[in-house]
GUDRENNU-410577 format. One record per residue: x, y, z of N, C-alpha, C, CB in turn. Coordinates in pm, whole numbers, plus 32768, in hexadecimal, padded with zeros to 4 digits. Glycine has a CB too. Example, Ala and Ser with C-alpha at 12.3 -4.5 7.8 and 13.67 -1.06 7.14 Angstrom:
BEGIN
85277DC7830C84CE7E3E830C85287EB6830C846B7E418389/85057F1F82C485577F9682CA850A8003831385807FC4823C/
! end
This chain:
BEGIN
CE4CF9A4DCBFCEB6F941DCB7CEBDF8F6DD3CCF3EF983DC95/CED5F872DD34CEDEF81DDDABCF6BF7E8DDB7CE78F7A9DDA5/CFA0F7ECDE31D029F7C4DE4BD02CF758DEB5D07EF83DDE76/D08DF700DEA9D0ABF69FDF12D132F6C4DF4ED0ABF60CDEDB/D138F6CDDFD1D1B4F6F8E013D1BEF6B7E09DD1B9F794E020/D239F6ACE0D2D248F671E158D215F6CCE1C7D2DAF652E173/D20BF74EE1ABD1D3F7ACE20DD178F80EE1C2D245F7F9E25A/D125F856E20DD0C8F8B3E1CED113F927E18ED063F8E8E234/D0E9F94CE115D125F9BCE0CDD0B8FA24E0B4D167F98DE047/D0CDFA9CE0E3D06BFB08E0D0D08BFB51E04ED06CFB6BE14A/D055FB1FDFE0D06EFB5ADF5CCFE9FB89DF24D0B3FAF4DEFB/CFDAFC08DF01CF5BFC3ADECACF2FFBEADE50CF69FCCDDEA6/CEB0FBC5DE4ECE79FB7CDDDDCE97FAE8DDDECEABFBB5DD60/CED2FAB6DE49CEF6FA28DE50CEB5F9E5DECACF8FFA17DE56/CE95F966DEBBCE67F913DF2ACED5F8ADDF46CDDEF8CCDF0A/CF02F8A7DFC2CF6FF84DDFE6CF38F7D4E031CFD8F896E03B/CF63F75DE007CF41F6E1E04DCFC0F6AEE08FCF04F676DFEB/CFBBF6A0E110D02EF66DE15AD020F5D6E164D039F6AEE1EA/D063F58FE10DD05CF4FCE108D0E6F4C6E0E8CFF4F4CCE09F/D103F44BE10ED183F40EE0EAD191F403E053D192F383E12B/D206F41FE020D21EF419DF90D2A6F3D9DF78D216F4A7DF4F/D2A9F353DF67D329F30EDF50D36CF33DDED0D313F277DF4B/D3ECF32CDECBD439F358DE56D40AF316DDD5D4CDF33CDE6B/D3DDF299DDDED3B2F253DD65D32FF28ADD2CD3A2F1BEDD82/D2EAF2DEDD79D26EF31BDD4AD284F3A5DD0DD20AF326DDBC/D302F3CCDCFDD322F452DCCBD36AF446DC45D379F4A0DD31/D344F49CDBE8D389F4A4DB69D3A0F538DB4AD337F45EDAF6/D3DBF555DAD9D3F7F5DFDAB5D3D3F5F6DA24D48BF602DACE/D393F667DA09D36DF68BD980D38FF71ED96AD2D5F670D966/D3EDF738D90FD419F7BFD8F0D442F80CD96DD3ABF809D8A7/D489F7C5D9C0D4BFF804DA38D45EF80FDAACD4F0F88ADA16/D3E6F7DCDA9CD382F7E3DB08D36DF758DB42D2FBF81EDAD4/D375F74FDBC7D360F6CFDC0AD2CAF6B0DC0FD39EF6D1DC99/D2A8F639DBE2D21CF60EDBDAD20DF584DC17D1EBF60DDB49/D191F564DC3AD177F4D9DC5ED174F486DBDED0F0F4CBDCAD/D19BF408DBE9D196F3ADDB76D105F391DB4ED1DEF328DB96/D0F3F358DAD9D06DF333DAADD02DF2D3DB11D071F2F4DA21/D07CF275DB43D046F212DBA1D017F255DC22D0AFF1A6DBC0/D06AF2AFDC58D043F2F3DCD4CFCEF351DCBBD0BBF341DD0E/CFCCF391DC47CF5DF3E9DC26CEDAF39BDC20CF77F430DBA0/CEDEF325DBE1CE66F2D1DBDBCE39F2AADC66CE81F253DB86/CE98F285DCBBCE76F25DDD43CE38F2D1DD91CEF3F229DD8C/CE6EF34ADD82CE38F3BEDDC6CDABF3DFDD94CE94F437DDB3/CD95F3D1DD12CD0FF3E9DCDCCCACF385DD17CD0FF3DEDC41/CCD5F307DD1FCC7CF2A1DD58CC60F2BEDDECCCBBF216DD49/CCC3F2F5DE30CCB5F30DDEC0CC5FF388DEDFCD3FF31FDEFF/CC69F3F1DE8ECC30F472DEB5CBB6F49EDE64CC97F4DADEAB/CBA9F471DDE9CB39F4A0DD99CAB9F455DDBBCB59F48FDD05/CA44F491DDA0C9C5F448DDAFC9C8F3C9DD5BC94EF4A1DD85/C97FF364DD86C98AF2DEDD4EC977F2DBDCB6C923F284DD8E/C90CF315DC83C8F3F310DBF3C961F356DBA5C86DF34DDBD3/C98BF3C9DBD7C9F4F413DB93CA79F3C9DB9BCA02F49FDBCF/CA93F38CDC0ECB10F341DC1ECB18F2CEDBBBCB1CF30DDCAD/CAAAF283DBACCAABF212DB50CABEF241DAC0CA27F1C1DB5C/CA7EF2B2DA9ACA90F2E6DA13CB22F308D9F8CA37F362D9FF/CB65F344DA5BCBF2F366DA4ACC48F2E9DA46CC21F3C3DABB/CC2BF288DA9DCC78F20CDA9FCC6BF1C1DA1ACC49F1B1DB12/CBF5F1C4D9DFCBE5F183D95DCC49F1B9D8F7CB56F196D929/CC5DF23CD8FACCB9F279D89ACD4BF25CD8BCCCA2F30FD895/CD6BF257D93BCDF3F22FD961CE0FF1A0D935CE07F23CD9F9/CDAAF149D941CDBBF0BED915CDD7F0B9D880CD3EF06AD938/CD91F10CD835CDA9F112D7A4CE37F13FD786CD46F170D762/CE6BF198D7D7CEF3F1CAD7C1CF5EF169D7F2CF04F24FD807/CF35F0F5D821CF96F08ED845CFBAF086D8D8D010F0A5D7FA/CF77F0D5D92ECF92F0CDD9BDCF5DF048D9F2CF52F145DA09/CFB1F000DA3BCF8DEF7DDA73CF3EEF93DAF4D00CEF25DA8D/CEBBEF9FDAE8CE69EFBADB5ECE60EF40DBB9CDDDEFE5DB34/CE70EECBDB7FCE6DEE52DBD3CEE4EE53DC33CE6FEDD3DB7B/CF57EE82DC04CFCBEE8CDC5DCFB2EEF2DCCBD04AEEB2DC0D/CF6EEF60DCABCF4EEFC4DD11CEF3EF8ADD7CCF0CF03EDCD1/CE9EEF2CDD57CE41EEEEDDB6CE8EEEB0DE2CCDECEE82DD70/CF04EE7BDE10CF50EE32DE77CFADEE8CDEC8CFA1EDC5DE36/CFABEF0CDEAED002EF64DEFCCFDDEF62DF90CFFAEFF3DEC6/D040EF69DFE8D021EF6CE078CFD8EFECE09ED0A1EF5EE0CA/CF8DEFE6E109CF43F056E144CEC8F07EE0F3CF9EF0CEE151/CEAAF035E088CE2DF050E040CDB6F01FE093CE2FF00BDFB5/CD4DF06EE094CCD3F042E0D9CC84EFE7E07BCC7DF0BDE105/CC24EF9DE0B4CBD1EF48E060CB77EF9BE006CB7DEEEAE0B5/CB4DF010E035CAFCF068DFE1CB4BF095DF67CACBF0E2E032/CBCAF0B6DF7CCC20F0DEDF0DCC33F06ADEACCCA9F110DF41/CC4AEFF4DEE1CC5CEF7FDE8ACBDEEF5FDE3BCC85EF07DEDD/CB6BEF73DE78CAEDEF5DDE30CAE2EFBDDDBACA75EF6DDE8E/CB07F03CDDD0CB04F09EDD64CB63F076DCF5CB27F129DD98/CBDCF04BDD18CC3DF01FDCB4CC09EFA8DC64CCC2EFFBDCF7/CBC3EF4DDCA7CB94EED4DC64CB24EEF1DC00CB63EE70DCCA/CAE5EF65DC0BCA7AEF89DBAECAAEEFBDDB28CA21EFF1DBEC/CB2EEFDEDB22CB65F01ADAA8CB5FEFB9DA33CBF5F046DABF/CB4BEFEFD9BBCB41EF9ED942CB67EFF7D8CCCAB0EF61D930/CBD2EFD5D888CC01F02CD81CCBAAF022D79FCC90F00BD7F9/CB3EEFD8D7A5CAE2EFD1D735CA84F047D72BCA94EF55D73C/CA7FF09DD792CA25F110D78ECA5BF179D72FCA11F14CD81B/CA07F1A5D6D0CA34F205D66BCA17F295D692C9F3F1E7D5E7/C9D6F2ACD702C9B7F334D72EC99AF330D7C3C93FF370D6DF/C9A3F3A3D809C982F3A4D897C8F4F375D8B3C995F42FD8CF/C894F398D85CC80AF36ED876C7F8F2D8D868C7ACF3B6D818/C844F298D812C840F207D80EC875F1CCD891C892F1D2D796/C8DCF20CD8C8C910F1E1D94AC8A6F1F2D9B6C990F22FD96F/C867F268D9B9C7FFF281DA1EC78DF21DDA0FC7C9F312DA12/C768F1FFD992C6FCF1A1D97AC71EF117D9B3C6DFF196D8E4/C799F0ECD9A0C7C2F06BD9D5C7BDF069DA6EC84FF048D9A4/C7ECF0D5DAACC7E7F0DDDB3FC756F0D9DB71C82CF15EDB70/C6FEF121DB2DC671F124DB54C635F097DB4DC622F184DAFA/C652F04EDAE3C61AEFC8DAD4C64FEF69DB3FC639EF92DA49/C6D0EF6FDB58C70BEF16DBBDC6DAEF3CDC49C7A5EF1CDBB8/C6DAEFBFDC68C6A9EFEBDCEBC615EFCBDCFCC6C1F081DCFC/C5CCEFC4DC8DC53EEFA3DC92C522EF10DCA8C4FCEFCFDC16/C58AEEBEDCAFC577EE31DCCBC576EDD7DC52C4FBEE1EDD14/C591EE0DDBDCC594EDBADB63C61DED79DB54C571EE0FDAE7/C623ED0BDB0AC6A7ECCEDAF3C701ED2DDAA7C699EC4ADAA6/C780ED21DAC1C7DFED7BDA7DC7DEED61D9E7C86DED69DAB6/C7C8EDCAD996C7C6EDB5D906C852EDAFD8CBC777EE24D8C2/C85CED6FD859C8D5ED6FD809C8D3EDEAD7AEC8E3ECECD7B7/C948EE22D793C94FEE97D73BC97CEE6FD6AFC9AFEF00D775/C952EEC0D64EC97CEEB2D5C3C969EE22D590CA0EEEDCD5B4/C8EDEDF2D596C8CDED6BD567C8CAED6CD4CEC844ED3AD5A1/C915ED13D493C91DED0CD401C8B3ECABD3CDC9ABECE0D3D3/C860ECDDD372C7F6EC8CD337C806EC90D2A0C768ECBFD361/C80FEC1CD262C81FEC17D1D1C798EC31D18EC859EB8ED1A5/C796EC92D131C71CECB5D0EAC71AEC7BD05DC70BED4BD0E4/C78DEC66D026C796EC30CF9EC81DEBEFCF8CC780EC9ECF34/C83FEBD4CF10C8BDEB8FCEF5C934EBDDCF29C8CCEB76CE60/C937EC61CF11C9A7ECB4CF3DC976ED2CCF8EC9F7ECE5CEC4/C905ED21CFCEC8CBED90D019C8B1ED66D0A9C848EDC1CFD5/C8D2EDC3D103C8C1EDA7D192C885EE21D1D6C947ED81D1D3/C83CEE09D240C80CEE73D298C84EEE60D320C76FEE71D2A5/C86EEECFD360C8A5EECBD3E7C841EF0CD446C931EF13D3EF/C80FEEBFD4A4C7ABEEEED503C7F1EF27D57EC74AEE7CD52B/C7C3EF9CD5ACC805EFE0D61BC810EF88D697C7BBF060D63E/C79EEF56D6C3C798EF04D73CC733EE94D724C770EF59D7BA/C745EE23D763C6DFEDBDD751C701ED3AD794C6C8EDA5D6C1/C6A2ECDFD784C6ABEC59D7BDC695EBF7D74BC641EC44D831/C702EBC4D715C6FBEB71D69EC6A8EAF4D6B6C787EB4AD670/C6ADEABFD730C660EA47D750C5CCEA5BD738C678EA1FD7E2/C59BEAD4D755C50CEAF0D749C4ECEB44D6CCC4DBEB39D7C5/C552EB6AD682C541EBBED60BC4F2EC3DD62DC4FAEB70D59B/C51CEC7ED697C4E6ED00D6C0C55AED62D6C1C49EECF9D74D/C547EDD6D683C5B0EE3CD67DC577EEC4D6A5C5EEEE43D5F0/C5CDEF18D6DCC5AAEFA1D6FFC60EEFFCD6BAC5AAEFB7D79C/C5DBF05FD670C633F0BAD628C611F14AD64BC62AF0A3D590/C679F19AD659C665F228D675C663F274D5F2C6D4F25FD6D1/C5F7F2BDD5DBC5EAF30FD562C60AF3A0D586C55CF304D524/C684F3C9D570C6ACF452D58EC67EF4B3D522C743F45BD59D/C67FF532D546C652F598D4E8C6AFF5A7D472C644F61DD52F/C72FF58CD487C792F5A8D41EC780F550D3A3C81EF595D455/C753F4D2D3B6C753F475D346C6CBF436D32AC7B6F409D35F/C662F463D36BC5E2F41DD35CC56BF47BD34AC5CBF3C5D3D3/C582F4F5D31CC514F555D315C4E8F577D287C53AF5D2D35C/C53FF56AD224C519F58ED19CC4BEF521D162C596F5A1D143/C46AF544D101C415F4DED0C1C464F469D089C3C3F51DD053/C4D8F485D04FC52AF418D018C55CF3BBD086C5A2F452CFCA/C587F3F6D0F7C5B6F3A5D167C544F350D19EC5F0F3FFD1D5/C4D0F38BD1ADC45EF342D1E3C433F2D0D188C3E9F39FD1FB/C438F2E6D105C416F27BD0A7C47DF20CD0ADC40BF2B2D019/C4FCF232D0B7C567F1CDD0C3C553F17BD141C5F3F211D0C4/C535F1BDD1B0C51EF175D22EC4A8F116D221C506F1D8D2A2/C43CF146D1E3C3C4F0F3D1D3C3E1F078D17EC353F144D195/C42BF08BD110C44CF019D0B8C4A6EFB6D101C492F04BD036/C508EFEAD149C564EF93D193C51BEF43D1FDC5D3EFE6D1D3/C4C3EF84D247C47CEF3ED2B2C415EEDCD27DC438EFA2D30D/C3E0EEF8D206C386EE98D1C8C3D2EE19D1A3C342EED5D14B/C44CEE29D171C49FEDB4D154C4BCED65D1D3C522EDDDD111/C4DBEDADD23EC4F5ED6AD2BDC47AED22D2F0C526EDCED326/C404ED5FD2DFC388ED20D30AC372EC9DD2BFC310ED7FD2F3/C38EEC9DD23CC37DEC23D1EEC3DBEBB5D21AC391EC40D15B/C448EBDCD25AC4A8EB7AD28EC48EEB5BD322C536EBADD27D/C41AEB85D352C3EFEB5DD3D7C414EBBBD448C426EADBD3F5/C44EEC30D427C479EC8ED48FC40AECEFD4B3C4F5ECDBD461/C3FEED0DD531C3AAED7BD560C408EDEDD589C34DED4FD5D9/C3F9EE5ED548C451EED0D560C401EF40D5A2C491EF02D4DC/C430EF6DD614C3F1EFDBD65FC44AF056D64BC3DFEFB8D6F9/C414F0BAD608C460F134D5EEC440F19BD659C441F16CD561/C4A7F1D7D691C498F236D6FFC4C2F2C0D6CEC4EDF20BD77B/C465F31DD6D0C483F3A4D6A6C4C4F3F3D717C406F3E9D677/C500F460D6F1C54CF4B1D74FC4F9F4DED7C7C585F52BD709/C478F4FED7B0C426F535D81CC3F6F4CBD87EC3B1F57ED7E3/C411F44CD864C3E7F3E2D8C1C43EF3E3D93FC3EEF358D87D/C4BDF407D930C519F410D9A2C528F4A3D9C5C5A4F3CFD982/C507F4CCDA41C4E6F479DAB4C452F471DAD5C52FF4AADB2A/C3FBF4B2DA88C373F4C7DAB7C319F44DDAB8C335F52CDA66/C33BF3E4DA6CC2DFF374DA5FC324F2EEDA76C29EF375D9D5/C37AF2EBDADAC3C7F273DAF8C36DF1FFDB21C42CF291DB66/C308F21BDB73C2B0F1B0DBA2C26AF16CDB2DC248F1E7DC05/C235F1BBDACFC1F2F182DA5AC254F132DA05C1B1F1F1DA06/C2CDF164D9F8C333F11DD9ABC350F095D9E9C3B5F170D9A3/C362F090DA6DC37CF011DAB0C309EFAFDA9DC396F027DB45/C28DEFE0DAAAC219EF8CDA92C21CEF51DA05C198EFDCDAA6/C238EFA5D9A5C236EF7CD919C29EEF0FD8FFC24EEFF4D8BE/C319EF28D928C385EECAD90CC370EE47D958C40DEF07D931/C348EE50D9D7C330EDD6DA25C2BFED84D9E8C310EDF9DAB6/C255EDC5D9BBC1E6ED7DD97EC213ED35D8FFC173EDDED95D/C266ED79D8AFC297ED3AD834C2ECECBFD853C2E7ED9FD7E1/C343ECCBD8B9C398EC5AD8DFC345EBE4D911C3FDEC85D94A/C2E2EC02D964C28FEB96D99BC23FEB53D92EC231EBCDDA08/C20BEBA1D8D0C1C1EB67D861C218EB0BD80EC187EBD5D809/C29AEB29D809C2F7EAD8D7BBC334EA64D80BC367EB2FD784/C307EA51D887C333E9DBD8D0C387E9F3D94AC37CE986D878/C3A6EA70D969C3F4EA8CD9E1C39DEA75DA5DC42AEB1DD9DF/C3D3EA31DAC0C388EA13DB3AC3D1EA4EDBB2C376E97BDB4B/C39FEABDDBE6C3E4EAFFDC56C3CEEABDDCDCC3B8EB8BDC5F/C365EA6DDCE8C348EA2EDD69C2FEEA8DDDC6C3C8E9FDDDAB/C2C5EA58DE31C276EAACDE8DC2C6EB1EDECBC23DEA58DEFB/C33DEB01DEFDC38EEB6ADF3BC3B9EBD1DED5C408EB2DDF81/C3D8EBA3DE5CC3FEEC00DDF3C38BEC5CDDCEC42EEBB5DD7A/C312EC23DDCAC29DEC73DDA9C289ECE1DE10C221EC1CDDA0/C293ECBDDE8EC283ED20DEF9C2ECED8CDEECC28CECDDDF84/C365ED63DECDC3D2EDC3DEC6C3BCEE28DE55C457ED7BDEB1/C39AEDF8DDDFC38BEE56DD70C312EEB0DD84C37FEE0BDCED/C2A9EE7ADDBFC234EECFDDDAC256EF3DDE3CC1C0EE7BDE10/C2A8EF1CDE9FC2CFEF84DF00C326EFEDDEBDC31BEF45DF77/C37CEFC4DE5EC3CFF026DE17C37BF080DDBFC439EFDEDDC2/C314F047DD82C2BDF098DD2DC26FF0FCDD81C25CF03DDCDE/C23AF0D0DDF2C1F1F12CDE49C24DF19ADE7BC1B3F0E1DEC0/C2C8F175DE9FC327F1DADECEC348F23EDE60C3A8F196DEFF/C354F20EDDE3C372F269DD74C2FFF2CBDD5DC38DF219DCF3/C284F2A1DD75C213F2FBDD65C211F367DDD0C190F2ADDD68/C244F344DE47C23BF3A2DEB8C2B0F401DEBFC231F356DF38/C324F3D5DE92C39EF421DEB1C3D3F46DDE3AC409F3C5DEE6/C436F4C1DE55C480F50ADDEEC50CF4CEDDDEC489F5A2DE10/C516F44EDDFBC599F40EDDFCC5E0F418DD76C58BF37DDE23/C594F410DD0BC5D3F40ADC88C5DBF492DC44C58AF3ABDC30/C5FAF4F8DC90C614F578DC51C692F56CDBFBC624F5E8DCBC/C691F5ADDB88C704F5A4DB30C77DF5E7DB6EC6E5F5E3DAA8/C7F1F5A7DB64C86AF5EADB92C891F659DB33C8DDF585DBA0/C8E1F6BADB63C913F721DB0AC97AF6E6DAABC950F795DB59/C9AEF738DA55CA16F708D9FBCA87F6CCDA4DCA4BF77AD9A0/CABFF658DA21CB26F615DA6FCB95F674DA9CCB60F5A4DA20/CBB5F66EDB1CCC21F6BFDB53CC84F665DB98CBEAF72ADBB6/CD05F684DB95CD69F62BDBCDCD5FF620DC63CDF2F65BDBA8/CD8AF5ACDC96CD8EF596DD25CE0BF5D4DD60CD8AF500DD45/CE20F5C2DDE3CE92F600DE25CF16F5D6DDE7CE91F5DEDEB7/CF6AF639DDD3CFEFF61DDD9DCFEFF605DD08D029F5A6DDE2/CF7DF612DCC7CF72F5EEDC3ACFA1F65FDBE1CEE3F5C9DC18/CFF2F63FDB80D019F6A1DB1ECFF8F674DA91D0ADF6BFDB2A/CFE1F5F2DA7FCFC1F5C1D9FACF31F5E6D9D8CFD6F529D9F1/CF1CF613D95ECE93F627D933CE50F59FD927CE8DF674D8AB/CDCCF59ED939CD87F51FD92DCD92F4EFD89DCCF2F52CD957/CDABF46ED88ACDBDF43BD802CD41F452D7ADCDDEF3A6D806/CD58F45AD72BCCE9F46BD6CFCC8BF3F4D6D9CD1CF47BD63E/CC0DF40BD6B2CBA6F3AAD6CECB97F346D65CCB22F3EFD6E8/CBCBF2CED66DCBB4F266D609CBF8F1E2D628CBE1F295D583/CBD7F19ED698CC1FF126D6C0CBE5F0A4D68DCC25F121D753/CC1EF033D6B8CBE9EFAFD693CC0DEF43D6F7CC1CEF88D60D/CBB2EEE7D709CBC0EE65D74DCC25EE5CD7BFCBE4EE03D6EB/CBF6EE73D837CC45EE4CD8ABCBE6EE22D917CCA2EEC0D8DB/CBF8EDAED951CB9CED7BD9B5CBE9ED50DA31CB49ED06D97C/CC12EDAEDA84CC65ED8BDAF6CC18ED48DB65CCA7EE04DB2C/CB97ED63DB71CB4AED31DBE3CADFECD1DBB7CB0CEDA2DC31/CA93ECA1DC16CA25EC48DBF7C9A4EC96DBF5CA1EEBD6DC5B/C93EEC5EDBB9C8BEECA2DBAFC876ECA5DC35C868EC5EDB48/C815ED00DC3CC7C2ED09DCB2C74AECAEDCA1C795ED9BDCCC/C71EEC66DD0AC6ABEC0DDCFCC633EC54DCBEC685EBD3DD83/C5E8EC0DDC6EC57BEC48DC24C4F5EC34DC67C577EC11DB9A/C498EC8CDC46C417EC8ADC87C3A5ECACDC28C416ECE9DCFB/C32FECD0DC5DC2BCECE7DC07C25DED51DC39C272EC6ADBF4/C20FED92DBDEC1B7EDFFDC04C123EDDADC01C1CFEE74DBAB/C0CBEE3ADC19C03CEE24DC0BBFF6EEA2DBDAC001EDF7DC91/BF7DEE8EDBA5BF22EEFBDB7FBF65EF6EDB36BEDFEF30DBF8/BF92EF58DABFBFCBEFC7DA74BF66EFF6DA0EC050EF9FDA30/BF4BF077DA0BBEEAF0B0D9AFBF2EF11CD95BBE70F0EBD9FC/BF6EF0F8D8EDBFB7F159D89CBF59F1C0D861C004F113D82E/BF92F234D842BF41F2A3D813BEF6F287D792BF97F319D7FF/BF34F23DD734BEF2F22AD6B4BEB1F1A1D6A9BF54F23DD644/BEB5F152D711BE77F0CED70CBED0F069D6C8BDF3F0D6D6C4/BE9DEFF1D6B5BEE9EF84D67BBEAFEF5DD5F5BEEDEF0CD6D8/BF06EF4DD594BED9EF21D511BEFAEE8FD503BF1BEF74D4A0/BE97EE3BD4F3BEAEEDABD4F0BEF6ED83D471BE2AED5FD4FB/BF42ED14D47CBF82ECDAD409C005ED19D3E2BF28ECE0D397/C033ED81D42AC0B2EDC2D407C11AED9ED46DC0A2EE5AD3FD/C197EDA0D445C204ED7ED49FC265EDF0D4B1C24CED06D46E/C248EE65D47DC2A1EED7D48CC25FEF3CD4E7C2C5EF16D403/C29BEF58D55AC263EFBBD5B5C2A3F042D59DC276EF90D647/C257F0ACD5AFC28DF132D59EC262F18AD611C260F16FD519/C2C2F1C1D65AC2A4F221D6C3C2A8F2ABD682C308F216D73B/C235F2E0D665C22BF35DD61CC1BEF3B2D65AC20EF346D587/C1C0F436D640C15DF48CD67FC0CEF465D65CC175F51BD658/C077F46CD6BEBFE9F454D6ACBFA5F4DDD6A6BFADF3FBD71E/BF6DF4FFD632BF34F584D622BEB9F59AD678BF12F59CD591/BE7CF52DD6A5BE04F53ED6F7BE26F560D787BDB0F4C0D6F1/BE8EF51FD7BCBEAEF531D849BF31F579D860BEB3F4ACD88D/BF81F58AD7F5C003F5CCD7FFC05EF586D864BFF1F65ED825/C053F501D86CC0A6F4B8D8CAC12DF494D890C05FF43AD8F6/C13AF496D80CC1B8F46FD7CFC1CAF3D9D7C4C229F4A7D81C/C164F38AD7EAC16FF2F9D7E7C101F2BFD790C167F2BED876/C126F264D73DC0C5F217D6F0C100F18FD6D6C09FF25ED66C/C0B1F130D6A7C0E8F0ACD68DC09BF065D622C0EAF059D70A/C0DEF00AD5E1C09AEFA4D591C0EAEF25D5A4C08EEFCDD4F8/C0A4EEB8D5AEC0EEEE3CD5C0C09FEDD2D60AC16CEE56D60A/C022EDEAD62ABFD0ED83D666BFFCED59D6F0BFCDED0DD610/C039EDB2D73EC068ED8CD7C3BFF2ED6AD81EC0BCEDFED801/C000ED01D86CBF94ECDFD8C8BFA9ED29D94BBF8DEC45D8DF/BF3EED4CD98CBF45ED8EDA0CBF54ED25DA7ABEC9EDE6DA25/BF97ED48DAE0BFB2ECEBDB4DBF64ED13DBC8C046ECE4DB6C/BF38ECB0DC11BEF0ECCDDC8DBF1AEC6ADCF8BE57ECC8DC77/
! end
């Protein structure tokens, strides 16, 4: 248990954070004094690792917490404000949140969440993340809803419809994060560039440096199950938010020399990041992406 207090409290099993706690940041639930949802969100943004913090903030945004108002609070650092600006209540799961952070940190333009695409007269598809201007989307295929033969056939039929409407969909399996972040960035950047995105020389250098860094480092280790920040008593909200764009996108860039595990299948517009049985890399693609040099 984590506590916020004006002075240190030596309580077994508790971690005490000595920080200012104004009266407006305190509420009460069943006789227990707690930090408000707003203060809890701010503490999570301040103390949790970046990817985990954004995943939690996404859920607070879904629950109606005004994160934009928190951005303007006094004494906030610019690093804290940057984390707050990344929040988006369109993320339906923590891994979708992590995926968005990875793409933005990798130098790609900030994607829109839950893009609505009309498939028929009364039928619509909602894409997890994407860039409507370029008709490129990235979707997370979790184990819970995408592993049965029926689910896989439904996904294939849906993505074929999207392909016929000009969309390129890149599906990301659970094992791609965190082990294959560099390949993922290459794949998505190549798809965007093929569809007309122009990162410019400085953008190209930037994204290439991020890809090289991702290959060398363990930066994208998965966070543990979300845990509350200092003074937090509210459980993290359930995972299923929508549409919030408090900040601006990060400038976009471009990659080079991507060699996916399963190669490229010409003439297709649906990409799939799936295990490669030959190399066991967990990455494969189809979509005719051009390599950059």
